C-alpha angles and dihedrals in degrees: 000000000000109000094234093053091048091053093051094047094047093048094048089050091050092045087055090051090050089054092049091048091050093050094050095046090049095049105036121077145080089313107043118218120196118226091246087052091051093051089048094050094049089045089052094048092050093050089243096125136015092210115113106201092163143059127263089243094056090050093048092049094046100044098036102037120010101039096051088048093049092047093050090047088053092049095045096042093048094047097047094048097046090046090050089051091051094046090051088052092050096047092037086227123116090210095059121108138171094269093069092075095050103265097126096034094052093048090048092050093053093041091055092044089056093048094048104037109023097089094050104031111013105037088143089069089067096043091047101041105015114185091009097053095102093044091050091049092048092049091049091050092049092053095044098051093044096048088045089054091047093045092056093046095052115088121176092346092308126112118216109208095203091050086048092055096043096048088047091057092048090049091046089054093046093048089046091054092051092046088052090050094052091045088055092056095040122111122242094262092048089049092058089050094050093045094051092045094046092053091051132240141187090204091112094057118136135146087266091057092046089051095045095057097034099090092053095041097047090051086054097045095046093042105046096061088061086063093064100094096043089048090051088056091047090062086072092054134272097271091052091046089052088053089052091059097261118144099229101188092044088051091051093049096047092046093054092041095050094042091049096047093048100038095041092053091048097047087049093063105027103028123227112337110181137205095020093095092042104041108035098061092045093051088054092046091052094043097045131355141328089232107125091209083074103027098057101048092036087050089059096050095042092045093050090051094044093050094046090052091042089054090048090057093045092057101038109033094074098021131200084033122057130224122221106258091230089071091056095047091047093049090051097035101047098065090043088049090050091051091050092053089048093051093047090052094048089051092053090050 
């Protein structure tokens, strides 16, 4: 099959999957909303119809609670997965993901710092940023650690990918040790906040949250697909990519920058959600092709659908309580990750 036709067919199929996931997540919950009621509410909100085939409670729940949560899930899932695909292309390793360069660990460290120390040492954070204090601290932490890793890995204007990986692992370990120390001195109430945040959740979703991360996420989602062709060339090696006219150093810089902006913003509002960035791109690569013209946009669509469905399970499987979404993604992602490792090992033998 022609590669362009394959790309179009796969993306259309995944778009339908996203629409199905959104419909399920919007309709299913403690207050059930039928599909025709969902359509009626949306048409009424968009001023396309004056017919009110729904109750005021259904409208309030859908518009004020479920839709912002679904939209946030779409943005976070798409950004994590596309960033994961880009990082796998940069490292030329299907088991790479954004956390390798310190994005998640930096965000976690600064979030835990804020949770544990804000009340006693940084009360001005809450006064200045209010509800967004934790998210802003996590985003700053993600950016600082990533740029520290990148700065160490750059020598004479050139970025060594192996050094980037090794420094990232070292920074992850260092940030993890400080996070553990802060967790040790935290109170019981702070421990609950740290645990819930570190496992990831979309429970704090609101239209304000969606708007807060949108600029960073959209820059990442729009920019990463432009890296598809350079990353395809990277699969041949940096020297060969350079001979093909690819600006190797520029591609490295943009990949790290766009992944940091997007993933840092997502981790800031949703906590650490594992396996999505790692598993989704590799599933597509195994199922279809390693062509990043397909893998990157398809990762965005599949990642969005996966996270929306995972969040649906997280808030309904033990209702009226709610599981951290990271538990769901880990339960599903770990077996798939093990299968990927086994398959890779068999191919090497």
